[in-house]
N, C-alpha and C positions, 0 to 999 in steps of 0.2 A: 536345178535352177533354170529359170527361163531366161531367154535372151532379152535385152532391154526393149526391143521392139515388141516381142511377144508379151512381155510383162505390161507394157503400155496398153496393148490391145485388151488384155485381160482386165486391167484396171478400168478401162473405158466401158467394157461390158458390165462389170460389177456396178460401177458408178451410175451408168444410165439405167440399169435394171432396178437399182435401189430407188432411183428418182421416179421412174415412169411405170414400173411394174409390167412392162411388155417386152417380149423377146427383142433383142438388139440385132439389127441387120448389119451387114458389112458396110453398107453405105452410111449408116449412122455413125460408125466408128471413124470412117474417112472424113466425114463432115465435121465431127466434133474435135478431132485431134490433128487433122492436117498432117498426116505422117509422110506425105510426099511419095507414097507408093500407090500402086493401082488397087482397085477393089479386088482384083483376082489374087493379088499377093496377100491382102488382108484375109480373104476367104481361105487361102492356103494356111495361114497362121491359125485361123479359127479351127480348121480341120485338125491341126496338130494339138491345139488346146482341147478339142473334143476327144481326141484319141488319148490324151494324157489324163482325161477325167476331170478337167478344170471347168468345162462347160458342157451343157447338154442342149439338144434342140428338140422341140415337140414333134417335128417331122422334118424330113430332108430339106424342104424349101423354106423353112421358118428361120427366124433369127435365133440368137443364142441366149441361154439362161445360165447363170453361174450355178455350179454344183457346190456341195459342202466344201469340197477340196478347193474350188476356186475362191470361195469366201474366205477360207482359212489362209490361202496365200495372200489375199488382199489384206486381211487383218494383220498378218505377220509383217507386211510391208509398210504398215502405217507408222509414222514417226512422230506425229504431233498429237499429244494427249492433253493439251491444256485448253480449258474454256477461255474465250476472250476475256480480257481483264474487266471490261464493262459488265459482263454477265457475272463474273466473280464478285464484283463490288455490289451488284444488285442483290445477289443471293445472300451475301454477308449482311447487308442492310436488312433484308427481310427477316433473317433469323434473330437479329437484335431487336426487331420490332415486336416479336411475340413474347409471351411471358416465359420466365425461366422454368419451363415445364417440359419434361421429357416427351410426353404424349403430343404436345403442341409441336415440338421439334420434328418428331417422326411423321406426323401428319403433313407438315409443311414439306419435309423432304420428299415424301411420296408424291405430293402434288407437283412439286418442281420437276422431278424426274419425268413424270408423265407428260408434262407440258413441253419440256425441252427436247425429249426424245420421241414424243408422239407414239409411245407404246406403254405397256403396263408396268408400273413400278411396284416393287415388293420391298418392304422394309420391316425388319424385326427389331424388337426391343433388345438392348444390350443385356446379356445374361452371363453371370460368372459360371465357371465350371462347377463350383460349389458355392452355394449362397452363404452369406455371412450374417450373423446376428448383429443387429445394431441397437435396437431399443424395444422395450416391452411395456405395454400398458394393459392393466387389468381393470375392467369396469363392471361393477355389479348392475345387473339389469332388473331382476326381481327375485326375491327369496334366495334360492341357491343357484340361480343362473348367472353366469359370468361371461362377459365378452373378452376374449383374448385378442389384443391387437399387437401383431408382431411386425416390426419394421426391419427389413433386410437391407443389405447393401444395394446402392443404386436407388434408394427411396422407394423400394417395392414394399407395399403394405399388404399383409395377409391377416384375415380375421377368422376366428373360430369360436364357437360357443361351447362352454363346459358346464355341466351340471354337477354340483357337489351334494353330499349327503346332508349338509346343513348350510344355513345362511352364513356368508362371510362379509364382514364390514369392509368399507372402502379403505380405512387405515391398514387393516390386515393385508388387503390385496396390494396396496401401495408398498408396504414393507417387503412383500414377496417379490414384486416387480423390481424394486431397487436392489434386492439381493442377487437376483438372476442377472440383472443388467450389469452389475459390477463384476460378476463372475464370467459372463459369456460375451461381453462386448468385443466385436471383431472376430469371433471364432466361427468356424464352420461346424457342421453337424458332427463330422468325424472327431474334431477337436473337443467338442462338448461331451461326446460319448467317452472320450479318453480321460476326461477330467473327473476326479474323485471329490464328491461333495456330500455332506450330510444334509438330507432333505426330509422334511416332515411329510406325512402322507399327502397333505394338500399341495405342498410344493412339488412333490413327485408327480402328482397328477398333472399339474401345470407344465412341469418339465417334459413329461411324455407327450403332451399336446404340442409343445414347441418342436420337439424332435420329429413328430409326425408331419407337421407343416413343412419343416425344412426338407424332409425326405421327399415329400411330394413335389416340392419346388425343384430339387436336384434331378428328379426323375423326368421332369417335363422337358423334353428335348427342344421343342419349338412351341411358342405361343402363336395365337392367331395373328398373322402378319397384317401390317397396314398396306392396303392395296389402293391403287388409283390408276386411271387411264385405260380401263377395260374398253371403254367406248372408242378409244383411238385404234385399238386392234380391230374391233368389229367393223370399223368403217373402211378398212383396207381391202383391196381387191381379192386377196387370198381367201377372205371369208364371205365372198358373195354366195358360196354354196352352203346350204343349211347344215350339211354333215360336219363341215369344218367348224362352223359356229357352235354346234352342239358339243363337239369335242372340247372346244375352248371353254365353254361354260361348265362342263363337267370337271375340267382341270381346275378352274377357279374355285368351284364349290367343294372340291376334294379336300378333306381334312389333312391329307398328307402332301399338300402342295409344296411345302418347303423341302420335304424329303425327296420329292420328285425333281425339283429344279436345282437344289444345292449340290454341287459336285462333291464326291467323297473326300477329296484331298484339296479343299479350298485353302490356299495359303493364308497366313495370319495377316498379311498386308499385300497390297497390289490388286489390280483388276484382272479377273480371269474371264475369258470369253469361251463359251462352249457352243458349238455350231451344229445344228441339225442332229445327225445321227451320232455325233460325239456324245450327246446326252445319253445317260444310262437307260432312262425309261422310254419305251417305244411311244408312249402317248405324246411326248414332246419332240419327236424326231423331225417335225416340220418347223420347230422353233429354235431360236438362239437365245442364250442367256448371257448377259453381261453382269458380273457380280463381284462383290468385294466384301471383306470384313471391315468393321470399324469399331472403335472403342479403345479400351485399355487392356493390353495383353495380360492374361492371368487374373484380371479383375472383373471386367464386364465387356463382352464382345457381342456385337450384333451383326446382322447381314443386311446389305443394301444392294439392290439389283434392278435390272429391267429385263422383261421378257417380251419377245415379239417374234414375228415370222423371220425366217432366215434372211429375207430381204429387209435388213435392218440398217439404219445409218450408223455403222460401227464406230467411226471416228467420233461422232457426236455422243453416242452412248458411252464409250469408254471415257471420254473427257468429263462427261457429266457425273458418272459414277465415281470416278477418281476424285473429283473436287468435292462432291457431297460427302463422300466417305471421310475425307480430310476434315471438313467442317464439323460433321457429327462427332468425330473422334475428339476434336478440340472441346466441343460442348460437353461430352461425357467426362472428359478429364476435369473440366471445371466443376461438374456435378460431384465428382468424387474427391475434389481438392487435390488432384494430381497434375503433374506437368509432363507426362510421357505418354501421349496418345499414340495409337498405332500409326505407322507411316502409311503412305499410299502410292508407292512407286508402281507404275503399270507393269503387269505381268499377263500378257495376252496369250501365253502358251496354253496348249491343250492339256 
């Protein structure tokens, strides 16, 4: 633990560097905090902080820059995780202005995070561990070609074409759809496989198609996320050099973006902060990730987060992600007709 004075100096360095993006001199700390001690004493404390690995200096006569360890100490010392009530009310109002549509909600969430934190927002659709059968429609298109429309839990719609050996009428298809609807409603793929039913060859072909669609859905770990705010990152001083900008663009274009930024043991609720080299992937060792789950536990869970340089406004990011996760959890609960969305108590431990 740092002494109160040393902690105050570290917080001053972190706060000023987040705001100005330039190394912080001892005189800047004295002027901003009025500690009542000499610049020499402050420089002494800064030397202790540097020796402890909390700050670094580009060269001996330069000001100080927080290290990952310094940012971590700063984040752990934060106590306020709530957005101002006026902003909470505005966000709530905006969500109630859009249509009752999941994609609209996620697009809005990404836009709000990017605007409020001035960094890149990443939002994924809520997804169950195992998808559930909700409803089936079978539509004849031409001759023996049929469109299978499968509705899964969370209003996820999947479509597949099937070709049969002979033409099938709409009444026949409707009867098959009604039979499978009644038998499979609310079931997962594993539960359907365990169910014993007598099926005609045509019904079996449709049944196999449903199982194939559901298997593909279960195997898909992450969908393409909703992104916003890339321009906010690119406008920051850290990306004045082209090589950093190129690395960022490669990260965003990478199909495994979510596998790279989502920590392996992300808790089911609460906000997690991963700073710099705490990230598993070397490609994001210059970035921090503030991230949370949202949705319905064991029903449909998504991820919401913000990615930016380690020089990130952490208090702002944590409070924004915390509140938006809570809002989205409530909306997903409404969509599923449930009343127990995930909680969102902050957890900023590594």
